[in-house]
C-alpha positions in Angstrom: 0.0 -0.2 -0.1 1.1 3.4 -1.1 1.8 5.7 2.3 0.2 8.4 2.8 0.3 11.4 5.8 -2.5 12.3 7.1 -3.1 15.8 8.5 -3.8 14.8 12.1 -6.2 12.7 14.0 -9.4 14.3 12.7 -8.7 13.8 9.4 -7.1 10.1 9.4 -10.2 9.1 11.4 -11.7 11.1 8.4 -10.3 8.2 5.9 -10.8 5.3 8.0 -14.2 6.0 8.2 -14.5 6.0 4.6 -12.6 2.7 4.3 -14.9 0.9 6.6 -18.2 2.6 4.8 -16.1 1.3 1.4 -16.3 -1.9 2.9 -20.2 -1.9 4.2 -19.3 -2.0 8.0 -22.3 -2.7 9.8 -22.5 -1.8 13.4 -26.1 -2.6 14.9 -25.9 -1.1 18.3 -22.6 0.6 18.2 -20.2 1.5 21.3 -17.0 3.3 20.3 -14.3 2.7 22.7 -10.9 4.9 22.4 -7.5 3.9 24.1 -6.3 6.9 26.0 -4.6 8.8 25.5 -4.1 9.0 21.9 -7.0 7.2 20.8 -9.6 9.1 22.4 -9.8 11.6 19.4 -10.1 9.0 16.7 -12.9 7.7 19.2 -14.8 10.8 19.3 -14.6 11.4 15.5 -15.7 7.7 14.5 -18.5 8.2 17.7 -19.5 11.5 15.8 -20.1 9.9 12.8 -22.1 7.0 14.2 -24.2 9.3 16.3 -23.5 7.3 19.3 -21.7 6.8 22.4 -17.6 7.4 23.3 -16.0 5.9 26.2 -12.1 5.5 26.8 -10.3 2.3 28.0 -6.9 3.2 29.8 -4.3 0.6 29.1 -0.8 0.6 30.2 2.6 -0.6 28.8 4.3 -3.1 30.4 8.2 -2.1 30.7 11.1 -4.1 31.4 12.7 -2.8 34.9 16.0 -3.2 33.4 15.2 -1.9 30.1 12.2 0.9 30.5 12.5 1.6 26.7 11.5 -1.9 26.0 7.7 -2.6 26.3 6.8 -6.1 26.4 3.1 -5.8 26.9 0.0 -4.2 28.1 -2.5 -4.5 31.2 -6.0 -2.9 31.4 -9.1 -3.0 33.5 -9.6 -6.5 35.4 -5.6 -6.7 35.1 -6.5 -8.3 31.7 -3.0 -8.3 30.3 -1.3 -9.5 26.7 2.7 -9.9 27.3 5.1 -10.5 24.2 6.3 -13.7 25.6 9.0 -13.7 23.0 10.4 -10.4 23.9 9.8 -10.8 27.5 12.2 -14.2 27.0 15.0 -11.9 25.6 14.6 -9.5 28.2 15.1 -12.6 30.6 12.2 -11.2 33.0 11.2 -13.6 35.5 7.4 -14.4 36.7 8.2 -12.3 39.6 9.4 -9.3 37.3 6.6 -9.9 35.0 4.1 -9.8 37.8 6.1 -6.4 39.4 5.5 -4.9 36.1 1.7 -5.8 35.9 1.1 -4.6 39.6 2.9 -1.4 39.0 1.4 -0.5 35.8 -2.2 -1.3 36.9 -2.2 0.8 39.5 -1.7 3.7 36.6 -4.5 2.4 35.0 -6.7 2.9 38.1 -5.7 6.1 38.7 -6.0 7.2 35.2 -9.0 5.7 34.8 -10.6 7.5 38.2 -9.3 10.6 36.9 -11.3 10.0 33.4 -14.2 8.6 34.3 -14.5 10.5 37.9 -15.5 7.4 39.8 -18.1 6.5 37.7 -18.8 2.7 36.7 -17.7 1.8 32.7 -21.4 1.4 30.9 -22.7 -1.9 29.9 -20.7 -3.4 26.9 -23.0 -6.6 26.4 -24.6 -6.8 23.4 -23.2 -4.0 21.9 -21.3 -3.7 18.9 -18.0 -2.5 20.1 -15.5 -0.3 18.2 -11.8 -0.2 20.1 -10.1 3.1 18.5 -6.5 3.9 18.5 -4.7 6.5 16.8 -1.9 3.7 15.5 -0.8 0.2 16.1 2.9 -0.5 16.5 3.2 -3.7 18.4 -0.7 -4.1 18.6 -0.2 -5.3 22.7 -2.0 -2.6 23.6 -4.9 -3.2 21.6 -4.9 -6.9 22.2 -5.1 -6.3 26.2 -8.6 -3.8 25.0 -9.6 -6.3 23.1 -9.5 -9.0 25.8 -10.5 -7.7 28.4 -13.9 -6.3 25.8 -14.2 -9.6 25.3 -15.3 -10.8 29.1 -17.8 -8.3 28.9 -20.1 -10.2 26.2 -20.2 -7.7 23.6 -22.2 -8.7 20.3 -18.7 -7.9 18.7 -15.4 -6.2 18.4 -14.3 -4.1 15.9 -11.0 -2.5 16.1 -10.3 0.5 14.3 -6.9 2.4 13.8 -6.1 4.9 11.0 -2.4 2.8 10.5 -1.0 0.0 12.1 1.9 -2.2 11.5 1.3 -5.6 9.6 2.3 -7.7 12.7 0.0 -5.5 14.8 -2.8 -6.0 12.7 -2.2 -9.8 12.1 -1.7 -10.0 15.9 -5.1 -8.4 16.9 -7.3 -10.1 14.4 -6.7 -13.6 16.0 -8.8 -12.5 18.7 -11.1 -9.4 17.6 -14.0 -10.1 15.5 -12.8 -7.6 12.5 -9.5 -5.3 12.2 -9.1 -2.0 10.0 -6.6 0.2 9.2 -6.4 3.0 6.3 -2.6 2.2 6.0 -0.6 -0.7 6.9 3.3 -0.5 7.5 5.3 -3.3 6.6 7.2 -2.9 9.9 7.0 -0.6 13.3 7.0 2.4 12.3 6.5 6.1 14.3 3.3 8.1 14.3 4.9 10.6 13.0 5.8 8.6 9.7 1.8 8.8 8.8 0.8 12.2 10.5 2.1 15.9 9.7 0.3 16.5 13.0 0.8 14.3 16.0 1.3 16.0 19.4 1.0 14.0 22.6 -2.8 14.1 23.9 -2.5 15.0 27.6 -5.0 14.1 30.4 -7.1 17.5 29.5 -7.2 16.5 26.0 -9.0 13.4 27.2 -11.3 15.0 29.2 -12.1 17.4 26.6 -13.0 14.6 24.1 -15.4 12.8 26.7 -16.7 16.3 27.4 -17.4 17.2 24.1 -18.6 13.4 23.0 -21.6 14.3 25.1 -23.2 16.3 22.5 -22.4 13.2 19.8 -25.8 11.6 20.1 -28.0 14.7 20.6 
């Protein structure tokens, strides 16, 4: 696929929505969930297009205690984890170190979830066609953790939707999601800046603003 640059997350989501429409994606009772932080913007524009409810889900990257720059997986609600066992083995991580990383990261997941949701419970997912959105998938393990948790909540279906993904990441999530779509597919791992002209890191305040704006999507 020829690489194209997105102007920003909004324009990237527009391309993603056009691709999904061309593939005649059917969502009877949609609920859009963005992976915080970057996925909040993509989820907002998808939910606006579908005129449905939007939520955010916090997933934390698991980092090696000896090599913090190496992420070997992710964890989200319910301590639901997705671990790259090959990388964990290469990093010589013990079971104890893996458990400690999950515990420490999960504490941050809970803290951010409380900040974004203001201690409100996550809405019912059962019976909904859930769309999980992010601004890009590099390894895919963060999204995989999200898919696994969502599937414990008995959704009607789980669709992953991202503007860009590596081929390997897309293949990984397709094993467990019902559908997975990316407007652009990279043959190998990439930086988001390779596909976006404007891609500033999202702050907590940005996420909260998208959550507030999403209240008007279904009005």
